[in-house]
N, C-alpha and C positions, 0 to 999 in steps of 0.2 A: 587889373592893377599889378604892378611889378612885385616880385617876391624876393625875399632873402631865403635862399636854400641852404639849410644846414645839413651837410653831407657827412655821414659817418663812414670811416674808412677801415680796412682791415687792421688788426693790431699785430699781425705777424704772418698770417696765412692769406696770400692773395686770393685764394679760392673763396674766401668769405665775403668778397665784394658782392653786393646785391645787383640783380638785374636793373632795378630802378635807379640805383646809384650810377651804374655804368651808363644808362640811358641819359641821365642828366649831365654826366661828364661829357658825353658825346655831343649833346644838343646845345648846351650853354657855352657862351663865349667869354664871360667876365667872371674871373675868379680872384678870391683873396684866400691866402693860405698861411698857416702858422709857419710853414717852411716851404717856400716856393720850389726849392730843389726836390723835396720829397714828393710834391705834387707832380712835377714834371716826370720824375722817375716812375710814379704810379701810372700816369697816362701812357708812358712808353711801354710799360709792362702789359697794359691793357690793349695796346695797339691803337691808341687814340692819338690822332694828329693834333698837336697843340700849336702849330706854327701860326695859326690865325686867331688864337685865343689870347686874351689879355690876362696875364697872371701876375698878381701883386702880393707882396708879403704883408702879413698882419700878425703882430705879436704884441706882447704886453708893453714893450717900449714904444711902439708906434700906434697904440690903440686910439688915442684921442684924435689924431690927425686922420687915421684911416676910417674911423667911425663917421666923421663928418663927410668924407668922400663917398662912403657907401650910402649914406642917407641921401646925398645929392643924386647919385646914380638911380636909386629907387624912385625918388620923387619925379625924375624925368622919364621914368618908364622902363628902365633897364633892370632885368633880373640880375641878381648877384648871388654867386655861390661861395660859401665859406667852408673850408675843411681844416681840421687840425692835422698834425703829423700822423696820428693814429687814433682810431676809436672815435668816440663822440666828441664833437667840438665844444660841448658844454661841461664835460667831466674833467675837472682839473686842467682845462685849457681855456684860452682867453676869450671865448665867445660871449660870456655872460654880459659884459657891458654893452656889446654890440646888440644883442637881443633886446636888452632893456631899452636902448636908444631907439631901435626900430619900432618897438611897441609904443613908446612915448610919442613917436611921430605919427602914430596911426597907420603904420605900414604893415604889410603882411609877411608872415614867416611860414615856411614849409619845412618840415623835418623829413629827411631821407634817412631813416634809421638803419642801423647795422650792428656790428659787433661792439661790445663794451667790455673792457677788462673787469669792471666791477661785477657785471652780471655773469660773465664767464667764471670768475673766481667764486661767486656765490654758488653757481651750479656745481663746481668741482669740489667745494669745501665739505659738503655734507653737514653743514650747520643749519639751524633753524633760520628761515628768512623772514619770518613774521614776528616782530618787526625787525627791520635792519636799518642802520643809519650810516651815512657816508661822510667822511671827514677830510677827504683830499690828502694833501701832504701835511703832516703835522708840523708844528713849530719846531725849530731847531733847538729851542731853549729846553733844557732838561727840567727846569723848574716848571715851565708851562706844561710840558708833557706829563710830569708827575701830577700836577693839579688835575689835568684832564682824566688821567687814568683813575684817580681817586673818585672823580665824578662817575666814572663807569661802574664803580662798585654799587651805585644806586640806580643804574639804568639797565632795564631789561633788554634782551635782544642781541643781535649780531652787529658789531661795529666794523666798518671797512675803512682802511686808509692805505695810502701809498707811502713807500719809504725807499730812499736811495740805498744802494748796496753798501756804501761806505758807512752808513749810520745804522744799518739794520740790526746788527748784533747788540749794539749798545741800547737801542730802543727796545728790543725784545727782552733784554736783561732787566731793564727798568719795569717794563710791562709785567713780566713774570713775578717780580717782587710785589708789585701793587695789586695784581689780580692772580694770586697763586692757584685758585681753583678754576680758572677760566680754561676753555678749549681754544687753542690757537691754530690757525692755518696760514701758511706762508706760501705764496704762489709766484712763480717767475716764468718768463718766456711763454706766456699763455698762447695757445694755438700754434706755437712754433715747434720745430723738430725736437728741441731739447727742453720742452715744457716740464716743469717740476712742481709738485705740490707736496708740501710737508705738513703733516697733521700731528699735533701733540698737545699734551696738557702743559699748562704754564709751569707747573711744578717739576716737569721733566725736561725743561729747556736745557739745563746744563748738560744733560746726557745726549741731546740730539743736535746741539748747535753746530758741532763740527761736521755734521752731514750736509748742512746747507751750503750749496754752491753760491758764493757771493759774486754775482755778475749782473749788471743792469739794475733795473728798478723792480720793486716787489709790491705785490698786493698782499696786505696783511688783514686777516679776519679774526675777530675776537668775540667769543660768545661766553657770557656769564649769566646764568639764569638766576634772576632775583625772585625767590619764592614769595608767596603771599605773606608768609610769616615774617620774612625780612622786611617787606614793605610796611607791614603793620607795625613792626618794632620801630622802624624809622619814623613813621607818622606819630607813634606814641611818644617817642623821645621829643619830637618837635612840639607836640601838644603840651607835654609836661613843661618844657622850657617856656613856651608862650604863656601858659597858665601861671607859672611862677612870676614871670615879668609883669603880668597883669595885676596879680595880687600884691606885688611889691611896689607897684606904681611906677616902674621904670619905663620911660617912653610914653608915647601917646596911647591912652587906654583903648580908644575906639579902633585905632589901627591894629593893635594887638588882638582885640576881640574879633575884628574882621578876618584876621589870619586864622584864628581858631575855628570860626564858623566855616571858612573856606575849606579847611582840611576835613572837617566833619561832614560837610554837605557836598564836597567835591564841586563847588561853584566858584565863580569869579570873586576874588577878594575885593576888587574895585566895586562890583555890584553890591556886595554886602556892606562895604564901607559907606557907600552912598545912602543905603537904607538906614544905617545906624546914625548917620550924621544929618539926615534930612531934616531941615528946619532947626538944627542945633549947631552950636559951635563946639569944636573939639575941646 
């Protein structure tokens, strides 16, 4: 059966191309790329002749049409390769709808792994990686960013996101105000000659911000450790509010009770609600 090959490409250092990726690039003849010019440039640098290869563009604006075309190629037995401009095709790049469509059609996918800026940044940061969560590019809305950063006050682990240079300082200022005790790492030009990694406490941002070279896109990592005491306090506050609502009769009592039991027992609220209401009306 034909396969969709997802090929990760170097994020800045050509030497990071894998033997397997180079082999697939040499052997296969049908390609879709986020930027066809970047792919041709990569093939040229690798010494791969692409004169007989079919290279098509695939990006967010053309996704629907190109997905249909790729599905048809696969169904008739043609392997298809997809590459983003740099790094993994699925990390903040437009491959997700394509992958979902291929799976929905019962077709096969093969990952040709390689360098990812998210993983490189985590390796360089020196922050705990268990757990970590990835947010892609954040909303440009300061209100939405502020709401997200408030949520992070209650979420343990390292958060990773991308930010454009033109918005970086403003985003970090907001982040530092919302999470003043967090550790922040800002990385740019990863794997390249002028790679830079800045590590600082959120409360120290005003002192270090002028040291950050604003150029290109950035990977930002944020770690705020929520201790068990904080988690318990948050749960206790939630329980207190729910108990008050239950006693005052505000809202549906079984729903409130199911939330209380779910917090205490660490079980599904829906499961508990079903048991509470089994054979009875709310």
